[in-house]
C-alpha positions in Angstrom: -76.3 -55.8 -26.0 -80.0 -56.2 -26.6 -82.2 -53.4 -27.7 -83.9 -53.4 -24.3 -80.6 -53.1 -22.5 -79.3 -50.5 -24.8 -82.4 -48.3 -24.1 -82.1 -48.8 -20.4 -78.4 -47.8 -20.5 -79.3 -44.7 -22.5 -82.0 -43.6 -20.1 -79.5 -43.8 -17.3 -76.7 -42.1 -19.2 -78.4 -39.4 -21.2 -79.1 -36.2 -19.2 -81.8 -33.6 -20.2 -79.0 -31.1 -20.9 -77.3 -33.6 -23.3 -80.6 -34.2 -25.1 -81.0 -30.4 -25.5 -77.6 -30.3 -27.1 -78.4 -32.8 -29.8 -75.6 -32.5 -32.3 -75.8 -31.9 -36.0 -75.6 -35.0 -38.2 -73.2 -34.1 -41.0 -73.1 -36.4 -44.0 -71.0 -36.7 -47.2 -71.9 -36.3 -50.8 -69.5 -37.0 -53.6 -72.3 -36.8 -56.3 -75.7 -35.5 -56.8 -77.2 -38.9 -56.1 -75.3 -39.2 -52.8 -76.5 -35.7 -51.9 -80.1 -36.7 -52.3 -79.4 -39.9 -50.4 -78.1 -37.9 -47.5 -81.3 -35.9 -47.4 -83.3 -39.2 -47.6 -81.4 -40.6 -44.7 -82.1 -37.6 -42.5 -78.9 -35.5 -42.5 -78.9 -32.1 -40.8 -76.1 -30.9 -42.9 -74.2 -32.2 -46.0 -70.6 -31.5 -47.1 -69.6 -31.6 -50.7 -66.9 -30.4 -53.1 -66.8 -28.4 -56.3 -64.9 -29.6 -59.3 -61.6 -28.2 -57.9 -59.9 -27.4 -54.6 -61.3 -30.2 -52.5 -59.6 -33.1 -50.7 -61.6 -35.7 -52.7 -61.0 -34.4 -56.2 -61.5 -37.9 -57.6 -65.2 -38.0 -56.5 -67.8 -36.9 -59.1 -68.2 -33.7 -57.2 -70.5 -30.8 -58.2 -70.5 -28.2 -61.0 -71.5 -24.7 -60.2 -75.1 -25.3 -61.4 -75.4 -28.6 -59.6 -74.1 -27.0 -56.4 -76.7 -24.2 -56.6 -79.5 -26.6 -57.3 -78.4 -28.9 -54.5 -78.1 -26.1 -51.9 -81.6 -24.9 -52.8 -83.0 -28.4 -52.5 -81.3 -29.0 -49.1 -82.5 -25.7 -47.7 -86.1 -26.6 -48.6 -85.6 -29.6 -46.2 -83.9 -27.5 -43.6 -80.5 -29.1 -44.3 -77.3 -27.0 -44.3 -74.6 -27.3 -46.9 -70.9 -27.0 -46.3 -68.4 -26.7 -49.2 -65.1 -28.5 -48.9 -62.4 -26.2 -50.2 -59.7 -27.9 -48.2 -56.6 -28.3 -50.3 -53.3 -26.4 -50.3 -53.6 -23.5 -52.8 -50.8 -22.2 -54.9 -50.4 -18.5 -55.5 -51.4 -18.6 -59.1 -54.6 -20.4 -58.1 -55.8 -18.0 -55.4 -57.9 -15.8 -57.6 -59.7 -18.8 -59.1 -60.2 -20.2 -55.6 -61.7 -17.0 -54.3 -64.1 -16.8 -57.3 -65.2 -20.4 -56.7 -65.7 -19.5 -53.0 -67.7 -16.4 -54.0 -69.9 -18.5 -56.3 -70.6 -21.0 -53.4 -71.5 -18.2 -51.1 -73.9 -16.6 -53.6 -75.4 -20.0 -54.1 -76.3 -20.2 -50.4 -73.5 -22.3 -49.0 -73.7 -22.2 -45.2 -69.9 -22.6 -44.6 -66.6 -23.3 -46.3 -64.3 -26.0 -45.0 -60.7 -24.6 -45.3 -57.2 -26.1 -44.9 -54.9 -23.4 -46.1 -54.1 -20.5 -43.8 -53.3 -18.2 -46.8 -56.6 -19.0 -48.5 -58.4 -18.3 -45.2 -56.7 -14.9 -44.9 -57.9 -14.0 -48.4 -61.4 -15.2 -47.6 -61.6 -13.0 -44.6 -60.6 -10.1 -46.8 -62.9 -10.7 -49.7 -65.9 -12.7 -48.2 -66.1 -11.7 -44.6 -69.6 -13.0 -44.2 -68.7 -16.5 -45.3 -68.5 -18.9 -42.3 -65.2 -20.8 -42.1 -64.7 -24.3 -40.7 -61.1 -25.5 -40.0 -60.6 -28.8 -42.0 -59.0 -31.8 -40.4 -56.3 -31.2 -42.9 -55.1 -28.4 -40.6 -54.1 -31.0 -38.1 -56.0 -29.4 -35.3 -55.7 -31.6 -32.2 -55.7 -29.4 -29.1 -57.5 -26.4 -27.6 -54.7 -23.9 -28.5 -55.3 -24.8 -32.2 -58.9 -23.8 -31.7 -58.0 -20.5 -30.0 -55.7 -19.7 -32.9 -58.4 -20.6 -35.5 -60.9 -18.5 -33.6 -58.5 -15.5 -33.9 -58.2 -16.2 -37.6 -62.0 -16.1 -38.2 -63.0 -19.7 -37.9 -66.2 -20.7 -36.1 -65.5 -24.5 -36.1 -62.7 -27.0 -36.0 -62.8 -30.5 -37.4 -60.9 -32.5 -34.7 -58.1 -34.9 -35.5 -59.5 -38.4 -35.8 -56.8 -39.7 -33.4 -58.1 -37.7 -30.4 -59.3 -39.8 -27.4 -62.5 -39.4 -25.5 -60.6 -37.6 -22.8 -59.1 -35.1 -25.2 -62.4 -34.5 -27.0 -64.1 -33.9 -23.7 -61.5 -31.4 -22.6 -61.6 -29.7 -26.0 -65.4 -29.2 -25.8 -65.1 -27.7 -22.4 -62.3 -25.2 -23.3 -62.6 -24.4 -27.0 -63.9 -21.0 -28.1 -65.3 -22.5 -31.3 -67.4 -25.5 -32.2 -66.1 -29.1 -32.3 -66.8 -31.3 -35.3 -65.9 -34.9 -34.7 -65.6 -37.7 -37.2 -67.8 -40.5 -35.9 -68.0 -43.0 -38.8 -66.0 -44.0 -41.8 -62.5 -44.5 -43.2 -59.4 -43.7 -41.2 -56.1 -42.4 -42.6 -53.3 -44.0 -40.7 -51.4 -40.8 -40.9 -52.4 -37.7 -39.1 -54.4 -35.6 -41.6 -52.5 -32.9 -43.3 -49.2 -34.6 -42.4 -49.1 -37.2 -45.2 -46.7 -36.8 -48.1 -46.5 -40.5 -49.0 -48.7 -40.3 -52.1 -47.2 -37.0 -53.2 -43.5 -37.6 -52.9 -43.6 -41.3 -53.8 -46.4 -41.5 -56.3 -46.8 -37.9 -57.6 -50.4 -37.6 -56.4 -50.7 -35.1 -53.5 -53.0 -36.0 -50.6 -52.8 -32.3 -49.6 -54.2 -31.4 -53.1 -57.0 -34.0 -53.1 -55.3 -36.7 -55.2 -54.3 -39.3 -52.6 -53.5 -42.7 -54.2 -54.0 -44.4 -50.8 -50.6 -46.1 -50.4 -51.7 -47.0 -46.8 -54.0 -49.6 -48.3 -51.2 -51.5 -50.0 -49.3 -54.5 -48.7 -45.8 -54.0 -47.1 -43.4 -56.3 -45.3 -40.6 -56.1 -42.8 -37.3 -58.0 -43.0 -37.8 -61.7 -42.8 -41.6 -61.4 -42.7 -44.4 -62.1 -45.3 -46.4 -59.3 -46.9 -49.1 -57.8 -44.7 -51.1 -54.6 -44.4 -49.5 -52.7 -41.5 -50.9 -49.3 -42.5 -54.5 -50.2 -43.4 -56.9 -49.3 -40.6 -60.5 -50.5 -40.1 -63.2 -47.9 -40.5 -64.1 -45.8 -37.5 -67.4 -46.3 -35.7 -68.4 -44.4 -32.5 -72.1 -45.3 -32.7 -72.0 -46.9 -29.3 -70.9 -43.7 -27.6 -73.6 -41.3 -28.8 -74.9 -40.4 -25.3 -71.3 -39.8 -24.1 -70.4 -37.6 -27.1 -73.6 -35.6 -26.7 -72.8 -35.1 -23.0 -69.4 -33.7 -24.0 -71.0 -31.0 -26.1 -69.8 -32.1 -29.6 -71.5 -29.8 -32.1 -71.4 -31.9 -35.2 -71.2 -35.7 -35.8 -69.4 -36.2 -39.1 -69.7 -39.3 -41.3 -66.8 -39.8 -43.8 -67.6 -41.0 -47.3 -67.4 -38.6 -50.3 -66.0 -41.5 -52.4 -68.8 -43.8 -51.2 -72.0 -44.9 -53.0 -75.4 -43.2 -52.5 -76.6 -46.4 -50.9 -73.9 -46.2 -48.2 -74.7 -42.5 -47.5 -78.5 -43.2 -47.2 -78.2 -46.3 -45.0 -75.5 -45.1 -42.7 -77.1 -41.7 -42.3 -80.5 -43.3 -41.5 -79.0 -45.5 -38.7 -77.2 -42.5 -37.1 -80.3 -40.4 -37.5 -82.4 -42.9 -35.6 -79.8 -43.3 -32.8 -79.4 -39.6 -32.3 -83.1 -39.0 -32.2 -83.6 -41.8 -29.7 -80.7 -40.5 -27.7 -78.9 -43.8 -27.4 -75.9 -45.8 -28.5 -76.0 -48.5 -31.0 -76.5 -52.1 -29.9 -74.6 -55.1 -31.4 -77.3 -55.7 -34.1 -77.0 -52.1 -35.3 -73.2 -52.3 -35.3 -73.5 -55.4 -37.5 -75.9 -53.6 -39.8 -73.5 -50.7 -40.2 -70.7 -53.2 -41.0 -72.8 -54.9 -43.7 -73.2 -51.5 -45.4 -69.4 -51.0 -45.5 -66.4 -52.2 -43.4 -62.9 -53.4 -43.5 -63.3 -56.5 -41.4 -65.3 -54.7 -38.8 -64.8 -51.3 -37.0 -62.4 -49.7 -34.6 -62.8 -47.3 -31.7 -59.1 -47.6 -30.8 -58.2 -44.0 -30.8 -61.3 -42.9 -28.9 -60.7 -45.6 -26.2 -56.9 -45.3 -26.3 -56.6 -48.9 -27.2 -54.2 -48.5 -30.1 -53.0 -51.9 -31.1 -53.0 -54.6 -33.9 -56.8 -55.0 -33.7 -57.2 -51.6 -35.4 -55.9 -53.0 -38.7 -58.2 -54.3 -41.4 -58.8 -54.8 -45.2 -61.8 -55.2 -47.4 -62.6 -58.9 -47.7 -64.7 -60.5 -50.5 -67.5 -61.0 -48.0 -67.4 -57.3 -47.1 -67.7 -56.3 -50.8 -70.5 -58.8 -51.3 -72.5 -57.2 -48.4 -72.1 -53.8 -49.9 -73.2 -54.9 -53.4 -76.5 -56.2 -51.9 -77.7 -52.8 -50.7 -81.1 -51.7 -52.0 -80.4 -49.2 -54.9 -81.2 -45.6 -54.1 -83.6 -44.0 -56.6 -84.9 -40.7 -55.3 -85.8 -38.7 -52.3 -89.1 -40.0 -50.9 -88.9 -38.1 -47.5 -91.4 -35.4 -47.0 -91.7 -32.6 -44.4 -95.2 -32.4 -42.8 -96.8 -29.0 -42.9 -100.2 -27.6 -42.0 -102.2 -24.9 -43.8 -104.5 -22.3 -42.3 -106.6 -20.5 -44.9 -109.0 -17.5 -44.3 -111.5 -16.6 -47.0 -113.5 -13.7 -45.7 -115.7 -11.2 -47.4 -113.9 -8.0 -48.7 -110.7 -9.2 -47.2 -107.6 -10.6 -49.0 -107.4 -14.4 -48.9 -104.6 -15.4 -46.5 -102.7 -18.7 -46.3 -100.5 -19.5 -43.3 -98.0 -22.3 -43.3 -97.2 -24.0 -40.0 -94.7 -24.6 -38.3 -92.9 -22.0 -40.5 -95.2 -19.1 -39.6 -95.2 -17.9 -43.2 -98.3 -16.1 -44.5 -99.1 -15.1 -48.1 -102.1 -13.3 -49.5 -104.1 -12.8 -52.7 -107.0 -10.7 -53.8 -110.3 -10.7 -51.8 -112.8 -13.5 -52.8 -115.6 -13.0 -55.3 -119.3 -13.5 -54.6 -120.4 -17.0 -55.6 -123.1 -17.4 -58.2 -123.4 -21.1 -58.4 -120.6 -23.0 -56.6 -119.2 -21.4 -53.5 -115.7 -22.5 -52.4 -115.8 -25.0 -49.6 -113.1 -26.8 -47.6 -113.1 -29.8 -49.9 -112.3 -27.6 -52.9 -109.5 -25.8 -51.0 -108.1 -29.2 -49.8 -107.9 -30.6 -53.3 -105.9 -27.5 -54.5 -103.6 -27.1 -51.5 -102.6 -30.8 -51.1 -101.0 -30.9 -54.5 -97.5 -30.7 -53.2 -95.8 -33.4 -55.4 -92.3 -32.4 -56.5 -91.7 -30.4 -53.3 -90.2 -31.4 -50.0 -93.5 -31.1 -48.2 -96.7 -33.0 -47.6 -100.0 -31.6 -46.2 -100.7 -33.0 -42.7 -103.8 -30.9 -41.8 -105.9 -28.0 -43.1 -107.7 -25.4 -41.0 -110.2 -23.4 -43.1 -112.2 -20.3 -42.0 -114.5 -19.7 -45.0 -117.5 -17.3 -45.1 -120.6 -18.4 -47.0 -121.4 -17.6 -50.6 -117.8 -16.7 -51.6 -115.7 -18.1 -54.4 -111.9 -18.3 -55.0 -110.9 -19.7 -58.4 -108.9 -22.9 -58.3 -106.1 -21.1 -60.3 -105.8 -18.5 -57.4 -105.7 -21.3 -54.8 -102.9 -23.0 -56.8 -101.0 -19.7 -57.1 -101.4 -19.1 -53.3 -100.1 -22.6 -52.6 -97.1 -22.1 -54.9 -96.4 -18.7 -53.3 -96.5 -20.2 -49.8 -94.1 -23.0 -50.7 -91.7 -20.6 -52.4 -91.8 -18.4 -49.3 -90.7 -21.1 -46.9 -88.1 -22.5 -49.3 -86.7 -19.1 -50.2 -83.1 -18.5 -49.3 -81.9 -15.1 -48.0 -80.7 -13.0 -50.9 -76.9 -12.6 -50.9 -74.6 -10.2 -52.5 -70.8 -10.0 -52.7 -68.6 -7.6 -54.7 -66.5 -9.0 -57.6 -63.1 -10.2 -56.7 -60.5 -7.6 -57.4 -57.6 -9.8 -56.4 -54.2 -8.8 -55.0 -51.8 -11.0 -53.0 -51.3 -10.7 -49.3 -47.5 -10.3 -49.1 -45.1 -11.3 -46.3 -43.0 -8.4 -44.9 -39.9 -10.5 -44.3 -37.1 -11.0 -46.8 -34.9 -14.0 -47.5 -31.4 -13.9 -46.1 -28.5 -16.4 -46.6 -29.0 -19.1 -44.1 -28.7 -22.9 -43.6 -30.7 -24.8 -41.0 -30.8 -28.6 -40.3 -32.8 -31.1 -38.3 -30.9 -34.0 -36.9 -33.0 -36.8 -35.5 -29.9 -38.1 -33.6 -27.6 -36.0 -31.5 -24.6 -38.4 -32.1 -24.8 -37.6 -35.8 -24.0 -33.9 -35.3 -20.4 -33.5 -36.4 -18.0 -30.6 -35.9 -18.3 -30.0 -39.7 -22.1 -29.7 -39.2 -21.7 -27.2 -36.4 -19.5 -25.0 -38.7 -21.7 -25.4 -41.8 -25.2 -24.8 -40.4 -26.4 -21.5 -38.9 -29.0 -23.3 -36.9 -29.4 -27.0 -35.9 -32.5 -28.5 -34.3 -32.8 -31.8 -32.3 -36.1 -33.4 -31.4 -37.2 -32.1 -28.0 -37.2 -35.6 -26.3 -33.6 -36.1 -27.5 -32.2 -32.7 -26.8 -28.9 -32.7 -25.0 -27.5 -29.1 -25.4 -25.4 -30.1 -28.5 -27.1 -27.3 -30.5 -29.3 -24.3 -29.7 -32.4 -25.4 -31.5 -35.1 -27.9 -30.5 -38.0 -29.3 -32.5 -41.4 -29.9 -31.0 -43.2 -33.2 -31.7 -45.7 -33.0 -34.6 -48.6 -34.0 -32.2 -49.2 -32.7 -28.7 -52.7 -33.6 -27.3 -53.9 -31.5 -24.4 -53.6 -34.6 -22.2 -49.9 -34.8 -23.1 -48.9 -31.3 -22.4 -47.9 -31.8 -18.8 -45.5 -34.5 -19.8 -43.9 -32.3 -22.4 -43.4 -29.1 -20.4 -40.6 -30.5 -18.2 -38.7 -31.4 -21.4 -39.0 -27.8 -22.6 -37.8 -26.5 -19.2 -34.8 -28.9 -19.4 -34.0 -27.8 -23.0 -34.1 -24.1 -21.9 -31.8 -24.9 -19.0 -29.4 -26.7 -21.4 -29.1 -23.6 -23.6 -32.0 -23.9 -26.2 -32.7 -20.6 -27.8 -34.7 -21.5 -31.0 -37.7 -23.9 -31.5 -39.1 -25.5 -34.7 -42.9 -25.6 -34.5 -45.1 -27.5 -37.0 -48.6 -26.7 -35.7 -50.3 -23.5 -34.9 -51.7 -25.2 -31.8 -48.2 -25.5 -30.4 -47.3 -21.8 -30.8 -48.3 -20.6 -27.4 -46.5 -23.5 -25.7 -43.3 -22.5 -27.6 -43.7 -18.8 -26.7 -44.2 -19.6 -23.1 -40.5 -20.5 -22.7 -39.2 -17.4 -24.5 -37.8 -19.3 -27.5 -37.5 -17.8 -31.0 -40.2 -19.6 -33.0 -39.5 -21.0 -36.5 -42.1 -22.7 -38.7 -41.6 -26.3 -39.8 -42.7 -27.8 -43.2 -45.6 -29.4 -41.3 -47.4 -26.1 -41.4 -47.9 -26.7 -45.2 -47.2 -23.1 -46.2 -47.7 -23.1 -49.9 -48.4 -19.5 -50.8 -47.5 -15.9 -49.9 -50.6 -15.4 -47.8 -49.8 -18.4 -45.7 -46.2 -17.1 -45.0 -47.7 -13.7 -44.2 -50.2 -15.2 -41.8 -47.6 -17.2 -40.0 -45.4 -14.1 -39.8 -48.2 -12.2 -38.2 -48.7 -15.0 -35.7 -45.1 -14.6 -34.5 -43.0 -17.1 -36.6 -39.6 -15.6 -37.5 -39.4 -17.8 -40.6 -41.0 -20.9 -42.1 -39.9 -24.0 -44.0 -42.1 -24.2 -47.1 -44.1 -27.3 -48.2 -41.7 -29.8 -49.8 -44.4 -30.3 -52.5 -43.5 -26.9 -54.1 -41.5 -26.5 -57.2 -38.5 -24.1 -57.2 -40.5 -21.6 -59.3 -43.3 -21.5 -56.7 -40.8 -21.2 -53.9 -39.2 -18.3 -55.8 -42.5 -16.5 -56.1 -43.5 -16.9 -52.4 -40.5 -15.1 -51.1 -40.7 -13.9 -47.5 -38.5 -15.2 -44.8 -38.9 -18.8 -46.0 -36.7 -21.9 -46.4 -36.7 -24.6 -49.0 -35.8 -28.2 -48.1 -32.7 -29.0 -50.2 -31.6 -32.2 -48.6 -32.9 -35.1 -46.6 -35.4 -37.9 -46.3 -38.7 -36.0 -46.0 -41.1 -37.4 -43.4 -43.9 -39.0 -45.3 -46.2 -40.0 -42.4 -46.6 -39.4 -38.7 -48.8 -42.2 -37.3 -50.6 -42.5 -33.9 -50.6 -46.2 -34.4 -47.1 -47.6 -33.8 -46.0 -49.0 -37.1 -42.7 -50.1 -35.7 -44.5 -52.6 -33.4 -46.2 -54.1 -36.5 -42.8 -54.6 -38.2 -40.6 -55.6 -35.3 -40.0 -54.5 -31.8 -39.5 -51.4 -29.7 -35.7 -51.8 -29.6 -35.2 -52.0 -33.4 -37.6 -49.1 -33.9 -35.9 -46.9 -31.3 -32.5 -47.8 -32.9 -33.8 -46.8 -36.3 -33.4 -50.2 -37.8 -37.1 -50.7 -38.8 -37.9 -50.6 -42.5 -41.2 -50.7 -44.3 -40.7 -52.5 -47.7 -43.3 -52.2 -50.5 -44.1 -54.5 -53.4 -41.3 -53.0 -55.6 -38.8 -53.8 -52.8 -38.4 -50.1 -51.9 -37.7 -49.6 -48.2 -38.8 -46.7 -46.1 -37.1 -46.2 -42.7 -39.5 -46.1 -39.7 -38.4 -43.8 -36.8 -39.7 -43.6 -33.4 -41.5 -40.4 -32.5 -42.3 -39.0 -29.0 -45.0 -41.0 -27.2 -44.4 -44.1 -29.3 -45.7 -42.5 -32.5 -44.1 -43.6 -35.7 -42.4 -41.4 -38.4 -42.1 -43.0 -41.8 -39.5 -41.2 -44.0 -38.8 -41.4 -47.7 -36.7 -44.2 -49.1 -34.3 -41.7 -50.7 -33.4 -38.1 -49.7 -33.9 -34.9 -51.7 -30.4 -34.0 -53.1 -29.7 -30.6 -54.6 -25.9 -30.1 -54.1 -25.2 -29.9 -57.8 -28.2 -27.6 -58.4 -27.2 -24.8 -56.1 -26.7 -22.3 -58.9 -30.3 -22.9 -60.0 -31.5 -22.3 -56.4 -29.5 -19.1 -56.2 -31.0 -17.8 -59.5 -34.5 -18.5 -58.0 -33.6 -16.5 -54.9 -33.7 -19.6 -52.7 -31.0 -18.5 -50.2 -32.6 -20.1 -47.1 -31.9 -23.8 -47.3 -33.0 -26.5 -45.0 -31.5 -30.0 -44.5 -32.9 -33.1 -42.8 -30.7 -35.9 -41.3 -32.5 -39.0 -40.2 -30.6 -42.2 -40.7 -27.2 -40.8 -41.8 -24.0 -41.9 -40.0 -21.5 -39.2 -39.0 -19.4 -40.0 -42.1 -22.4 -39.6 -44.4 -23.3 -36.3 -42.8 -19.8 -35.0 -43.5 -20.0 -36.4 -47.1 -23.3 -34.5 -47.7 -21.8 -31.3 -46.3 -18.7 -31.7 -48.6 -21.0 -32.2 -51.6 -22.9 -29.0 -50.8 -19.7 -27.0 -50.2 -18.3 -28.1 -53.6 -21.5 -28.5 -55.6 -20.8 -32.2 -56.3 -23.3 -34.8 -57.4 -23.8 -37.5 -54.8 -22.9 -41.2 -55.4 -26.3 -42.6 -54.7 -29.7 -42.2 -56.2 -31.6 -39.2 -54.9 -34.9 -37.4 -55.6 -34.9 -33.7 -56.7 -37.4 -31.0 -55.9 
């Protein structure tokens, strides 16, 4: 598309109302240099992390002093700063987390990006004035999630990157809080907040900011050569800027806290130009963005609902060469134009007004001139000395009476006072943190629950052994009384799901396992007892208490927790003691990359890594893929340890097991026997 055609399209597509709703351009900063590069490129807001508690802990990040200085610098340019505090928080870290949040608030942070419901509950208690944004790590992907977050004190939700144009549009129409949408940068193949691959396989938790990016590694299927079935191209929605503006998206978010300052500056500058001109990118601008950084080009597959093999990509040597040729970033050269109006009148304090800020500062009345009265040229020389600030003098209006003199030192002081006044942040205060835990009211009981991914694997022994059994909703046949909702339910899918819930209710379902706060109202609509799945990532007492308050009867805790942490949380909470834990839920069908639909549906698909370790790939509802661990957790011979830790509510997961294997597992847990095969332990 030529530049001319692109502009013609924009003029036809962009309405005055959309132009009036020009979205915020939100840019990443993983270092001080990248922060300045975002300002240089024209960011409206910047998100960054401190040295702990953020989902990019391997970036350089910001010390407390660096953060304070950066916020002050950004505010002088009219740029907001959001602090990413979006990891799961353990109970013994909560006090330190809150103190870090308090420091960020006092430093002038405009919002905190949060992923932990327990942490959010504490923030509401101790820092009620601090604005909260729901991280994409919360897996928010529908309007009901936004409604819940609104009730929990959030003003914005970062939408799942897998949402289509249709779902984003519907969300913006119905959501009670703002929509922040990722528009450019790297894509995780797993739904954010649902990835345990790096944690359980490599010991580096993505939910704790330490992801080792196993999705970027090669894998193979049986009889095939090595490939990259999990590595997605970077996202780019630059062609759809008018459409996204029309929808009412509040914030356009660029990914990249691990990227270079040059990447941040150049990508930001292109998006700034396109937003200001109210148009989508043409082919030349897309190519320019790709030269800055890409993995074999870009994808808009989720947005356009074209989810296929074309979404996959890796960094080629040519891609790397293009990125190395970017002009080095040195410093901020961008300046904000201002105008001064000065009045030097007899027997009246000298006043200096700054436009367009409307700030006025004053000094003592002028003196009578003996030899050299102050004139406009003298004033101009003093007031235009704005080097080292964010401003440059565009014009000067001077109203000066004859035969008066103002010393240059006073003009300089007046200039400094004016700049200080327009850059000054609102003074904030917050009490010291006198920390105490938010405790759940529920208590643990003796109970065993299990998820079976296949109805034909439920044996009579299982029915006797387990107090509660769940089957996936789309496979529910009345064999048990529990159903499990899919991990992802977009608003556009809800109508297809509700008949399945009605059918399950008719067949005798009484209990439902829910893994997302955005699914809670749907579950309650059918009068089912609601239980919380591990996908809720409950990792502290406050999170369990918050879920309890929302109406969950109990919750399966995060499988990333140690027995000691599980012991301390208490509440009506389960620990997973057996099973292949789901490592990824992908919108992109991995099974199709590795084989065909029949083998995927039958559970025969395997993802094999470089060490020849195979991970089963199961088919989820709506052709999503579920990658589960290569080996199950196994704790049959550690049950006395579990009991000593007060872990009496125990959850099992059966994915690929045959009926005889199910019975063998049950026998092991009844008798406390070690299993014959190799297993992982929590």
